[in-house]
C-alpha positions in Angstrom: 63.1 129.6 71.4 63.0 131.9 74.4 62.1 130.9 78.0 61.9 133.4 80.9 61.6 132.5 84.6 61.1 135.2 87.2 60.4 135.3 90.9 59.1 138.4 92.7 59.7 139.1 96.4 57.5 137.4 98.9 58.8 139.0 102.1 55.6 138.6 104.1 56.1 134.8 104.2 58.6 133.3 106.6 58.6 129.7 105.4 60.4 127.7 104.4 63.0 128.5 107.0 65.9 127.1 105.0 67.5 128.1 101.8 65.7 127.4 98.6 67.5 126.3 95.4 66.3 126.3 91.8 67.7 123.8 89.4 67.1 124.2 85.7 68.2 121.9 82.9 68.4 123.4 79.4 69.8 122.1 76.1 73.6 122.2 75.9 73.7 124.7 73.1 71.4 127.3 74.8 72.4 130.7 76.1 71.1 131.9 79.5 70.6 135.2 81.3 70.5 135.1 85.1 69.9 137.8 87.6 69.9 137.2 91.4 70.1 139.4 94.5 71.5 139.4 98.0 73.6 136.3 98.9 72.1 134.0 96.2 74.6 131.8 94.4 74.7 130.7 90.8 76.2 127.4 89.6 76.3 127.1 85.8 78.0 124.3 83.9 78.2 122.1 80.7 76.8 124.7 78.2 78.0 126.0 74.9 76.8 128.6 72.4 75.6 131.5 74.4 75.6 134.4 75.0 75.7 134.0 78.8 74.8 136.9 81.1 75.0 136.7 84.9 74.2 139.6 87.2 74.7 139.1 90.9 75.0 140.8 94.3 77.1 139.3 97.1 76.8 135.6 96.2 79.3 133.2 94.5 79.2 132.5 90.8 80.6 129.0 90.0 81.2 128.0 86.4 82.4 124.8 84.7 82.8 123.6 81.1 81.4 126.7 79.4 82.1 127.8 75.8 80.5 130.1 73.3 80.3 133.6 71.7 80.1 135.9 74.7 80.3 135.7 78.5 79.3 138.5 80.9 79.5 138.1 84.7 79.0 141.1 86.9 78.7 141.0 90.7 78.5 143.7 93.4 81.1 142.1 95.6 80.6 138.4 95.1 83.2 135.7 94.2 83.6 134.4 90.6 85.1 130.9 90.3 85.7 128.5 87.4 87.5 125.2 88.0 87.9 124.5 84.2 88.5 126.4 81.0 86.4 129.3 79.8 86.4 129.3 76.0 84.7 132.4 74.5 85.2 134.9 71.7 84.6 137.7 74.2 84.4 137.6 77.9 84.0 140.0 80.8 84.4 139.1 84.5 83.7 142.0 86.9 83.3 142.2 90.6 83.3 145.0 93.1 84.4 145.6 96.7 86.5 142.7 98.0 85.1 140.2 95.5 87.6 137.7 94.1 88.0 136.1 90.7 89.6 132.7 90.2 89.7 130.9 86.8 91.7 127.8 85.8 92.1 128.8 82.2 91.0 131.5 79.8 91.0 131.1 76.0 89.5 133.2 73.3 89.8 136.5 71.4 89.3 139.0 74.1 88.8 138.9 77.9 88.5 141.6 80.5 88.9 140.5 84.2 88.4 143.2 86.8 88.1 143.5 90.5 87.9 146.5 92.9 89.8 145.4 96.0 89.8 141.6 95.6 92.4 139.3 94.1 92.6 137.8 90.6 94.0 134.3 90.1 94.2 132.9 86.5 96.1 129.7 86.0 96.6 130.2 82.2 95.5 132.8 79.7 95.7 132.0 76.0 93.8 135.1 74.8 94.6 137.3 71.8 93.9 140.4 73.9 93.5 140.2 77.7 93.1 142.9 80.3 93.4 142.3 84.1 93.0 145.0 86.7 92.5 145.4 90.4 92.8 148.4 92.6 94.4 146.7 95.6 94.1 143.0 95.2 97.0 140.6 94.2 96.9 139.7 90.5 98.4 136.3 90.1 98.7 134.8 86.6 100.2 131.5 85.5 101.1 131.0 81.8 100.0 133.9 79.6 100.2 134.3 75.8 98.9 137.0 73.5 98.6 140.7 74.2 98.2 141.1 78.0 97.7 144.3 80.0 97.8 144.1 83.7 97.1 147.1 85.9 96.8 147.8 89.6 97.2 150.5 92.2 98.3 149.1 95.5 98.4 145.3 94.8 101.2 143.1 93.6 101.5 141.5 90.2 103.0 138.1 89.7 103.3 136.1 86.4 104.6 132.6 86.1 105.5 132.6 82.5 104.9 135.4 80.0 104.9 134.9 76.2 103.7 137.5 73.7 103.3 141.2 74.5 103.0 142.2 78.1 102.3 145.5 79.9 102.1 145.5 83.7 101.7 148.6 85.7 101.1 149.2 89.4 101.6 152.1 91.8 102.9 150.8 95.1 102.8 147.1 94.4 105.7 144.8 93.4 106.0 143.0 90.0 107.4 139.5 89.6 107.6 138.2 86.1 109.2 135.1 84.4 109.8 135.6 80.7 109.8 132.7 78.2 109.1 133.4 74.5 108.2 137.0 75.0 107.9 139.9 72.6 107.8 143.4 73.9 107.5 143.7 77.7 106.9 146.9 79.7 106.9 146.8 83.5 106.4 149.8 85.7 105.8 150.5 89.4 106.3 153.8 91.2 107.1 152.7 94.7 107.5 148.9 94.5 110.2 146.5 93.3 110.5 144.6 90.0 111.9 141.1 89.7 112.5 139.7 86.2 113.4 136.0 85.8 114.8 135.0 82.5 114.1 131.4 81.8 116.9 129.3 80.5 115.8 129.4 76.8 114.8 133.1 76.7 115.3 134.9 73.4 117.4 137.8 72.6 116.0 141.1 74.0 117.1 144.7 74.1 116.4 146.1 77.6 116.3 149.4 79.5 116.1 149.6 83.3 115.3 152.6 85.4 115.6 152.2 89.1 117.1 153.5 92.3 118.8 150.1 92.8 119.6 147.6 90.0 120.7 144.0 90.6 121.7 141.9 87.6 122.7 138.4 88.7 126.0 137.1 87.5 124.5 134.1 85.8 122.5 136.3 83.4 123.9 136.6 79.9 123.9 140.4 79.4 125.9 142.9 77.4 125.5 146.4 78.9 125.7 149.2 76.3 125.1 152.3 78.5 124.9 153.3 82.1 123.7 156.7 83.3 122.6 158.3 86.5 119.6 160.7 86.5 118.6 162.5 89.7 118.2 159.7 92.3 118.0 156.7 90.0 120.1 154.8 87.5 119.4 153.9 83.8 121.0 150.9 82.3 120.5 149.7 78.7 121.8 146.7 76.9 121.1 143.3 75.5 119.9 140.1 77.2 121.1 136.8 75.7 122.9 138.6 72.9 124.2 135.3 71.4 120.7 134.1 70.8 119.8 136.6 68.1 119.0 134.5 65.0 116.4 136.7 63.2 115.6 140.3 62.5 112.9 140.7 65.0 113.7 143.0 67.9 112.2 142.2 71.3 112.4 144.8 74.1 112.1 144.8 77.9 111.5 148.1 79.7 111.4 148.1 83.5 110.9 151.2 85.7 110.9 151.3 89.5 112.5 154.6 90.3 111.9 154.3 94.1 112.5 150.6 94.3 114.8 147.8 93.1 114.9 146.1 89.7 116.4 142.6 89.9 117.2 140.4 86.9 118.0 136.7 87.4 118.1 133.5 85.4 116.4 130.1 86.1 116.0 126.9 84.3 112.6 125.6 83.3 112.6 122.9 86.0 113.3 125.3 88.8 110.6 127.6 87.5 107.9 124.9 88.1 108.5 125.3 91.9 108.3 121.6 92.7 109.1 120.8 96.3 
């Protein structure tokens, strides 16, 4: 079954003088396609199945309790918000200009989350393959798992707890990452600083750090294999938590901040929760 609702411009009429809202109820397992202009907002909730397609201009897209095959949200500078989990096989959240994206939890096979100059805030991401990018906004992620690529130009990147494979790259921004049950990790910033927090039960990793300044806290369990100086930066390679190696799998951490500082420290899980 297919149902289409459209509304053409009626600019010659000046009434009603207040905003007009349209409220549609559809069966829970229906997909929807919505397109609005100007500052119109969209509120969509309690649906499953899909696909869901939302195209907007400057308004706010609010979502709650959505799940299905595919989700596409595209705005020209509006805000994208979800106060619950988004569970989809494939998802794409995209906003331009200073539009922001805030989602409590992402779960699925593949998600792409992208802003132009706005921030990204994702409480948790359990996605097989996730891509997060913003030109100048702050990218803030909570718990992440799977294969995650995070890219920026001028904004900072902060990750509360990283498991799986992580690649985070920015140009002038800083990177702050806490590692838990990670696999291969690659962190790179050209002009910013990198801070790596090894949580108390972090696994054995081989690491290589390139930076103008390198600060490894004394409470971190490391074995340094090689130290070298190249041009105006240092290169240190070694092993993190060398006594924890119990299998044949090799995990790697590569961090590069040639013009900044790389700092490695250790925290326990309780401290990482940042309770007051």
